[in-house]
C-alpha positions as CSV (number, residue, x, y, z in Angstrom):
1,M,-108.7,86.8,-64.3
2,H,-111.4,86.0,-61.6
3,I,-111.4,82.5,-60.0
4,T,-114.2,81.0,-58.2
5,F,-114.1,77.8,-56.1
6,I,-117.4,76.0,-56.7
7,R,-116.8,72.9,-54.6
8,H,-114.2,69.9,-54.3
9,A,-112.6,69.9,-57.8
10,S,-114.7,72.5,-59.6
11,F,-113.7,76.0,-60.5
12,L,-114.9,78.8,-62.7
13,V,-112.2,80.9,-64.3
14,E,-113.4,84.2,-65.9
15,C,-111.1,85.7,-68.3
16,E,-111.5,89.0,-70.3
17,E,-113.2,87.3,-73.3
18,V,-114.3,83.8,-72.1
19,V,-115.4,81.8,-69.0
20,L,-114.0,78.4,-68.2
21,L,-115.6,75.8,-66.1
22,F,-113.7,72.7,-64.8
23,D,-115.1,69.6,-63.5
24,Y,-118.5,70.8,-62.5
25,V,-120.9,68.5,-60.7
26,D,-123.2,70.9,-58.8
27,G,-123.2,74.2,-56.9
28,E,-124.0,77.9,-57.6
29,L,-122.5,79.3,-60.8
30,P,-121.9,83.0,-61.1
31,L,-121.9,82.9,-65.0
32,S,-121.4,86.1,-67.0
33,P,-124.1,86.3,-69.7
34,D,-121.8,88.5,-72.0
35,K,-119.0,85.9,-72.2
36,D,-118.8,82.6,-73.9
37,L,-118.7,79.5,-71.6
38,I,-116.3,76.5,-72.2
39,V,-116.8,73.5,-69.9
40,F,-114.2,71.0,-69.3
41,A,-114.5,67.5,-67.8
42,S,-111.2,65.7,-67.0
43,H,-112.8,62.2,-66.4
44,R,-115.9,60.3,-65.6
45,H,-115.6,59.9,-61.8
46,G,-118.8,61.2,-60.1
47,D,-116.9,63.9,-58.1
48,H,-115.6,65.4,-61.3
49,Y,-118.4,64.8,-63.9
50,D,-122.1,64.7,-64.2
51,R,-124.0,64.7,-67.5
52,R,-126.0,67.7,-66.3
53,I,-123.3,69.9,-67.7
54,F,-125.0,69.6,-71.0
55,D,-127.8,71.6,-69.7
56,L,-125.4,74.6,-69.2
57,P,-125.4,77.5,-71.7
58,A,-121.8,76.5,-73.1
59,K,-120.4,77.5,-76.3
60,A,-118.4,74.1,-76.3
61,F,-117.5,71.1,-74.1
62,V,-114.0,69.6,-73.8
63,L,-114.1,66.2,-72.4
64,S,-111.8,63.3,-71.6
65,D,-112.5,60.5,-73.9
66,D,-113.3,58.0,-71.0
67,I,-116.7,60.0,-70.6
68,P,-119.4,58.1,-72.5
69,E,-119.9,59.4,-75.9
70,E,-123.6,58.9,-75.8
71,D,-123.9,61.3,-72.7
72,A,-123.6,64.3,-74.9
73,P,-126.9,65.3,-76.6
74,A,-126.9,65.9,-80.4
75,G,-126.1,69.3,-81.5
76,K,-123.6,70.0,-78.9
77,D,-120.1,71.2,-79.8
78,V,-118.2,68.5,-78.0
79,H,-114.3,67.8,-78.3
80,R,-113.2,64.6,-76.7
81,M,-109.6,64.3,-75.9
82,G,-107.4,61.5,-74.9
83,P,-103.8,61.8,-73.3
84,H,-101.1,63.8,-75.1
85,Q,-103.4,65.5,-77.6
86,K,-103.6,69.1,-78.6
87,I,-106.5,71.2,-80.1
88,E,-107.7,74.7,-80.6
89,V,-111.2,75.6,-79.2
90,E,-112.8,79.0,-79.3
91,H,-109.3,80.6,-79.6
92,L,-108.0,78.5,-76.8
93,V,-105.2,76.0,-77.1
94,V,-106.0,72.9,-75.1
95,S,-103.3,70.0,-74.5
96,T,-103.6,67.0,-72.3
97,L,-101.5,64.9,-70.1
98,R,-102.2,61.4,-69.0
99,S,-103.7,61.1,-65.6
100,T,-102.3,58.7,-63.0
101,D,-105.9,57.7,-62.3
102,E,-108.6,58.3,-64.9
103,G,-108.9,60.5,-67.8
104,V,-106.6,63.5,-68.6
105,A,-105.2,66.8,-67.1
106,F,-105.7,69.9,-69.2
107,L,-103.1,72.5,-70.0
108,L,-104.6,75.7,-71.7
109,E,-103.2,78.8,-73.3
110,V,-105.8,81.5,-72.9
111,E,-105.4,85.2,-73.5
112,G,-101.8,85.1,-72.8
113,K,-102.0,82.9,-69.7
114,V,-100.9,79.3,-69.1
115,V,-103.6,77.4,-66.9
116,Y,-103.0,73.9,-65.7
117,F,-105.9,71.8,-64.4
118,A,-104.7,68.6,-63.0
119,G,-108.0,66.6,-62.6
120,D,-106.9,63.4,-60.9
121,L,-103.2,63.6,-62.2
122,N,-101.3,63.4,-58.9
123,N,-98.6,61.4,-57.0
124,W,-101.2,59.4,-55.2
125,F,-99.2,57.7,-52.3
126,W,-101.5,55.0,-51.0
127,E,-99.2,53.3,-48.4
128,E,-101.3,50.1,-48.5
129,E,-100.6,49.5,-52.1
130,G,-96.9,48.8,-51.3
131,E,-93.6,50.0,-52.6
132,E,-93.8,48.6,-56.1
133,Y,-97.0,50.6,-56.7
134,T,-95.8,53.8,-55.1
135,S,-92.6,53.7,-57.2
136,W,-94.6,53.3,-60.3
137,M,-96.9,56.1,-59.3
138,E,-94.1,58.4,-58.7
139,R,-92.3,57.5,-62.0
140,E,-95.5,58.0,-64.1
141,Y,-96.3,61.2,-62.3
142,H,-93.0,62.7,-62.9
143,R,-93.0,61.6,-66.5
144,E,-96.2,63.6,-67.0
145,L,-94.8,66.6,-65.3
146,D,-91.9,66.7,-67.5
147,R,-94.2,67.4,-70.4
148,L,-95.3,70.8,-68.8
149,P,-93.7,74.1,-69.9
150,P,-91.2,75.7,-67.6
151,A,-93.7,78.4,-66.3
152,I,-97.5,78.3,-65.5
153,D,-99.5,81.1,-64.3
154,V,-102.3,79.2,-62.5
155,A,-102.1,75.5,-61.5
156,F,-105.2,73.8,-60.0
157,V,-103.8,70.6,-58.2
158,P,-105.0,67.7,-55.9
159,V,-104.2,68.2,-52.3
160,D,-106.2,65.3,-50.7
161,P,-106.5,64.8,-46.9
162,R,-107.0,61.1,-47.4
163,L,-103.2,60.9,-48.2
164,G,-102.3,61.9,-44.6
165,K,-98.9,63.5,-44.3
166,R,-98.3,63.0,-47.9
167,Y,-101.2,65.2,-48.9
168,A,-99.0,67.8,-50.6
169,L,-96.6,65.3,-52.4
170,G,-97.9,65.8,-55.9
171,A,-98.1,69.7,-55.4
172,L,-94.5,70.0,-54.2
173,D,-93.4,67.7,-57.0
174,L,-94.9,70.2,-59.4
175,L,-93.2,73.2,-57.8
176,E,-89.8,71.4,-58.0
177,R,-90.1,71.2,-61.7
178,V,-92.2,74.2,-62.9
179,S,-92.4,77.9,-62.0
180,V,-96.0,78.4,-60.7
181,S,-97.4,81.9,-60.2
182,Y,-100.6,80.8,-58.4
183,L,-101.1,77.2,-56.9
184,V,-104.8,76.4,-56.3
185,P,-105.4,73.3,-54.0
186,M,-108.4,71.2,-54.8
187,H,-109.9,67.7,-54.3
188,M,-109.9,68.5,-50.5
189,W,-113.4,66.8,-49.6
190,N,-114.2,69.8,-47.7
191,G,-111.1,69.6,-45.5
192,F,-110.2,73.2,-46.0
193,A,-107.5,73.0,-43.4
194,T,-105.5,71.0,-45.9
195,G,-105.4,73.8,-48.3
196,T,-104.3,76.3,-45.6
197,A,-101.5,73.9,-44.5
198,L,-100.3,73.9,-48.1
199,K,-99.3,77.4,-47.8
200,E,-96.8,76.7,-45.4
201,A,-95.6,73.5,-47.0
202,A,-95.0,75.6,-50.3
203,S,-93.3,78.5,-48.5
204,P,-89.9,77.6,-49.8
205,Y,-91.1,78.1,-53.4
206,D,-91.9,81.5,-55.1
207,V,-95.6,80.8,-55.4
208,E,-98.7,82.2,-54.2
209,V,-101.1,79.5,-52.8
210,L,-104.9,80.4,-53.2
211,A,-106.6,78.2,-50.6
212,A,-110.3,78.3,-50.4
213,R,-111.9,78.7,-47.0
214,G,-115.2,77.4,-48.1
215,N,-117.5,76.8,-51.2
216,G,-117.8,79.8,-53.4
217,H,-114.5,81.4,-52.4
218,Q,-113.3,84.0,-55.1
219,W,-110.1,85.6,-56.0
220,R,-109.1,88.2,-58.5
221,I,-105.6,87.9,-59.9
222,A,-103.5,89.8,-62.4
């Protein structure tokens, strides 16, 4: 499996038979012409979705159902998903969780691997919102995490520097509940030091953190 960090919350994941593209807005795409491309969009926020994805040579599109239906041109193979749904697309099994912000998170079974792409599903700790809000957020986030399988091969999770010292709260919540082989921080707004800091924060867990040092960073994993 070959992973490319495009920018912000966008990743290209090249498997043996298929290429997965998550939350693409712009940036250079090292596409393989010999493999089918499946495009995912977790929600409609402008840092996660742009309707120009429909110009890509994709075999299929898997979209959160908060993305306007009329954005997709006629003739495209589009699969719209709400929370807690499960479908099969081009030999992939795709399940969804409910985001604690907008849209969905994706859980994929692909070529014997389990891939989790959180989108904006996170324990968003905005201190100014008050204790009632933060308690609700934590409860809802943990409720969704409890829907995950006990082991995940690759997990893409928000690690947002705007959260200050609680930047890693959602990622560590995940590691408390699920065995993750590779944890990939995203949603860093070019604050790449935040991803690097996650390596130390996650050191008590048996996980390898793949922290991008810049746009276009690539990894090859087993």
